[in-house]
C-alpha positions in Angstrom: 82.0 -31.5 54.6 83.2 -29.0 52.0 79.7 -27.9 51.3 79.1 -27.2 55.0 82.4 -25.3 55.1 81.3 -23.2 52.1 77.9 -22.5 53.6 79.5 -21.5 56.9 82.0 -19.2 55.1 79.1 -17.5 53.2 77.1 -17.0 56.3 80.2 -15.5 58.2 80.9 -13.0 55.3 77.2 -12.2 55.1 77.1 -11.2 58.7 80.3 -9.3 58.4 79.6 -7.3 55.3 76.0 -7.6 54.2 73.7 -6.8 57.2 76.3 -4.6 58.8 76.5 -2.4 55.7 72.8 -2.2 55.3 72.4 -0.6 58.8 75.7 1.5 58.6 75.3 5.3 58.0 76.4 5.9 54.4 77.2 9.0 52.3 76.6 8.4 48.7 78.1 11.2 46.5 76.8 11.8 43.0 79.1 12.0 39.9 77.8 15.4 39.1 75.6 18.1 40.7 74.3 21.6 39.9 74.3 23.9 43.0 72.4 27.0 43.8 74.7 28.8 46.4 78.1 30.1 45.9 79.4 27.5 48.4 79.1 23.8 47.8 77.8 21.8 50.7 77.6 18.0 51.2 73.9 18.1 50.9 74.2 19.5 47.5 76.1 16.5 46.1 75.3 13.6 48.2 72.6 11.4 49.7 72.9 10.7 53.5 71.5 7.3 54.4 71.0 5.7 57.8 71.4 8.9 59.8 69.1 10.4 62.4 67.1 13.3 61.1 69.2 15.8 63.2 72.4 14.4 62.0 71.3 14.7 58.3 70.9 18.4 58.7 74.1 18.8 60.5 76.3 16.8 58.0 74.5 18.1 55.0 75.8 21.6 55.8 79.5 20.6 55.7 81.2 23.1 53.3 83.2 21.5 50.6 84.4 24.7 48.8 83.4 27.6 46.5 81.1 26.8 43.6 82.3 27.8 40.1 81.3 30.8 38.4 78.2 30.9 36.1 78.9 29.2 32.9 81.9 27.3 34.2 82.4 23.9 35.9 84.8 22.3 38.1 85.9 18.9 39.4 86.5 17.8 43.0 88.7 14.7 43.4 87.7 11.9 45.7 90.7 12.5 48.0 89.8 16.2 48.4 86.2 15.4 49.1 87.1 12.7 51.7 89.4 15.1 53.5 86.8 17.9 53.6 84.0 15.6 54.7 86.1 14.2 57.6 87.3 17.7 58.5 83.7 18.8 58.7 83.0 16.4 61.5 81.8 13.3 59.8 82.5 10.2 62.1 85.1 7.7 60.9 82.4 4.9 61.2 80.4 6.5 58.5 81.0 4.9 55.1 81.8 7.1 52.2 80.9 6.2 48.6 82.6 8.8 46.4 83.3 8.6 42.7 86.9 9.3 41.5 85.9 12.8 40.8 82.7 14.9 41.0 81.6 17.5 38.4 80.2 20.6 40.0 78.1 23.3 38.1 76.4 26.4 39.2 72.7 26.8 38.5 72.0 30.0 36.5 69.2 31.9 34.9 69.1 34.4 32.1 67.6 37.9 32.6 66.2 39.1 29.3 67.4 42.5 28.4 63.9 43.9 28.1 63.2 42.9 31.6 66.3 44.7 32.8 65.3 47.7 30.8 61.9 47.9 32.5 63.6 47.4 35.9 65.8 50.5 35.3 62.8 52.5 34.0 60.7 51.5 37.1 63.6 52.5 39.4 63.8 55.9 37.8 60.1 56.4 38.2 60.2 55.4 41.9 63.2 57.7 42.7 62.6 60.8 40.6 61.3 63.8 42.4 59.1 65.0 39.5 55.3 64.6 39.1 54.8 62.0 36.4 52.7 64.5 34.5 55.8 66.8 34.2 57.9 64.0 32.6 57.9 64.0 28.8 59.9 60.8 28.4 62.1 58.3 30.1 64.6 56.8 27.6 66.4 53.6 28.7 68.7 52.1 26.0 68.3 48.5 24.7 70.1 46.2 27.1 71.7 42.8 26.4 70.6 39.6 28.3 72.3 39.0 31.5 73.2 35.6 32.9 73.2 35.5 36.7 73.5 32.8 39.4 70.2 31.3 40.4 69.2 32.9 43.6 71.2 36.2 43.0 69.4 39.5 43.6 69.5 42.5 41.2 68.9 46.2 42.1 69.3 49.5 40.5 71.4 52.2 42.2 71.8 55.9 41.5 74.4 58.4 42.5 73.8 60.6 45.6 72.2 63.8 44.5 70.9 62.5 41.1 68.4 65.2 39.8 66.8 62.8 37.3 66.8 65.5 34.7 68.6 65.1 31.5 71.3 62.4 31.5 70.8 59.8 34.3 73.5 57.2 35.2 72.1 54.0 36.7 74.0 51.1 38.1 72.6 47.6 37.8 74.1 45.6 40.7 74.0 41.8 41.0 74.5 40.5 44.5 75.0 36.8 45.3 74.8 35.6 48.8 75.3 39.2 50.2 78.3 39.9 48.0 78.4 42.2 44.9 79.1 39.9 42.0 79.1 42.4 39.1 77.7 45.7 38.1 76.6 47.2 34.8 76.6 51.0 34.1 73.6 52.2 32.2 73.2 55.7 30.7 69.5 56.7 30.6 67.8 60.1 30.0 64.8 61.8 31.7 63.1 64.6 29.6 60.9 66.9 31.6 58.5 69.5 30.3 59.8 73.1 30.6 57.7 76.3 30.8 58.8 78.7 28.0 57.1 81.4 26.1 56.1 81.9 22.5 53.9 84.5 20.7 50.1 84.5 20.3 50.2 85.5 16.6 52.8 85.7 13.7 55.1 88.7 14.3 57.5 90.4 11.9 61.0 91.3 12.3 61.4 94.7 14.2 58.3 94.3 16.2 58.8 95.5 19.8 57.3 93.1 22.3 55.2 93.4 25.3 54.0 90.7 27.7 50.6 90.8 25.9 52.2 89.3 22.8 53.4 86.2 24.8 51.8 82.8 25.4 53.1 80.1 27.7 54.4 77.0 26.1 55.0 73.6 27.8 57.6 71.6 25.7 60.2 68.8 26.3 63.3 70.3 27.7 65.6 68.3 25.2 63.8 70.1 22.3 64.6 73.6 23.6 67.6 75.8 22.9 69.7 76.8 25.9 68.6 80.4 25.4 64.8 79.7 25.4 63.0 82.5 27.1 61.8 81.4 30.5 61.1 84.8 32.1 58.4 86.8 30.3 59.5 90.1 32.0 62.9 89.8 30.3 61.3 90.4 26.9 59.3 93.6 27.8 60.4 96.2 25.2 62.6 93.8 23.3 62.8 94.1 19.5 62.5 91.1 17.3 65.6 90.4 15.2 63.5 87.9 13.0 59.9 86.9 12.3 58.4 84.5 14.8 55.4 82.1 14.3 53.1 80.8 17.1 54.2 77.7 18.6 58.0 78.6 18.3 59.6 79.0 21.7 61.3 82.5 21.8 65.0 82.5 22.1 67.1 85.4 23.5 69.3 85.3 20.3 66.2 86.5 18.4 65.7 89.5 20.7 67.4 92.8 20.8 66.7 93.8 24.4 67.1 97.4 25.2 69.2 98.3 28.2 67.4 99.0 31.5 70.5 101.0 32.6 72.5 103.2 30.4 76.0 104.5 31.0 76.0 107.6 33.3 72.6 106.8 35.0 72.3 107.3 38.7 71.6 103.9 40.3 71.0 102.3 43.6 73.6 99.9 44.7 72.3 97.1 46.9 74.5 94.6 48.8 72.7 91.7 50.5 74.0 89.0 52.8 71.4 87.1 54.8 69.2 89.6 56.7 71.9 92.3 56.2 71.0 94.8 53.4 73.2 97.8 52.5 72.4 100.4 49.9 74.4 103.3 48.4 74.3 105.6 45.5 76.2 104.9 42.4 76.8 105.9 38.7 76.6 103.3 36.0 79.8 103.1 33.8 78.2 101.1 31.0 74.8 100.1 29.6 73.3 96.9 31.0 70.3 94.8 30.3 68.5 92.9 33.0 70.7 90.2 34.4 73.9 91.6 32.9 77.0 92.6 34.9 78.2 96.2 34.8 80.7 98.4 36.5 79.5 101.1 38.8 81.2 103.8 40.8 80.1 104.5 44.4 79.5 108.2 44.6 80.5 108.4 48.2 83.7 106.4 48.2 84.5 106.8 44.5 85.4 103.0 44.5 84.5 101.1 41.3 82.8 97.8 41.7 80.9 95.3 39.6 77.2 94.4 40.1 74.3 92.6 38.3 71.4 94.6 36.8 68.2 93.6 38.6 66.0 96.2 37.2 65.6 99.8 36.1 68.1 102.0 38.2 69.2 99.1 40.5 72.3 97.1 40.7 72.9 94.2 43.1 76.6 93.9 44.3 78.7 90.9 44.9 79.1 90.9 48.7 
């Protein structure tokens, strides 16, 4: 009789808890999980058993909270997860099997510094307005490795109006799920070739130059002095202050340029604005080389103004 009662009790409990649980939808949460997205979802940390396919997709998308930053971890307590899962629409009839706490980590990847460096270089090449043949060098500094979330996107930005000549500031932007996660400012340099002028043969100090003495040179801009000669007409008649060898880019400091206008010269004053052009007669009040500003007196009004020497006997006024 006792044996029969024991068998009956076993059969009763088996029906109540064994087979019923086997067919009951169950959420089995893992003790730890590494997630890819910045938001932790139920499907990232749990297995959903006994659900229809459509329900699996729906319940797996339940949001449980923000994922930790790269390199950090966080724990989600059982009570917190139970509340979030139920609030997300999980039916009360679904069984939840959750550990006391669940460790969450964020998947990450390391971008080698050399790969980042090449990324910046390629972005400069794509965006610069120069012909590649006119570029002497693109210098991007050595960059440290960068650890970013798995799935994050990186891009290189430049300020509006960047000329890509000389110093260039690039911004490396890391975006995660549509949000800017971090930026890194990078100082690069683009060196372009500049057309300047040298001499065709060795010339001694005191030699007076003509354009026949000049030869065009094509040199990296960063190797040139600020006063390198770029206009051959500016050296016509200039006297060398020092000896010059072929291959040396001429500098204005090496030249004693004779004035094209001398004090007392009668000159033509020209004022230009758009299509409007006004001329008047004037008298130069000082010597001036091409490009220099001199004072000049209007011979009709006797008014003294300032203008830029544009050539022999001609001064352009500020108008």
